[in-house]
C-alpha positions, 0 to 999 in steps of 0.5 A: 666685207671691208668696213671697219669700226673707227673712232667712237664718240660716246654721248652718254654717261655711266648710269644713263642709256647708251648713246654713241656713234662709231665711225665706219671706215674703209668702206668699199664702193659697193658698201657705200652704194648699197649700204652696210648691215650691222647687228649685235653679235650673237651671245656665243660670240661673247662667250667665245671671247670670254666676255660678259655681255652688258645687260643694257645690250639686251635693248640695243639698237644699231643704225647705220647713218650716212651724213654727207661723206661720213658713215657711222654706226649709231648705237642706243639702248633703252636700259642704262649702262652701270659700267665705265665701258661696254664691249660691243661685238657687231656683226657686219655683212650678209647673213650667214657670212658676217664679219665680227668687229669689236668696239669698246665704248668707254663712258665717264661719270656725268659731270653735272649729275642731277641733285639727289632728291631731298626728303621733306619733313611731313606737313604735320611736323613742319613749322610755318618757319620751316615751310617758308624756308623750303619754299624760299629755297625752291624759289631760289633754285628755279631762279 
């Protein structure tokens, strides 16, 4: 197995499900022709490295994608990542003889986070003027 992990491009932020692409480099002609198998390394690999597996990795999906001359590993989770990095150990190669590769995916805070929900007073305690003000703010926010 000659394939190595290259540049990492995260497409998600802290607090969101993980989406990232990792270049696969140094592929042999056979790996290019036959494709590369990739899967999350077993938990004992993390334990052996004294690394805690991020809980979001329980839902990880790894897909090898080929686009033109470029091959990359597309990484997604359904659970959000609540840390600024994820250590991803990937087993590549044939079952029983895998090579383990490590990628550390660094995440940033969302530069445009969703605004926090606004608690509205109940209709029973709201004056007509307050109701009109809230409606006007909602209209201007949509504009």
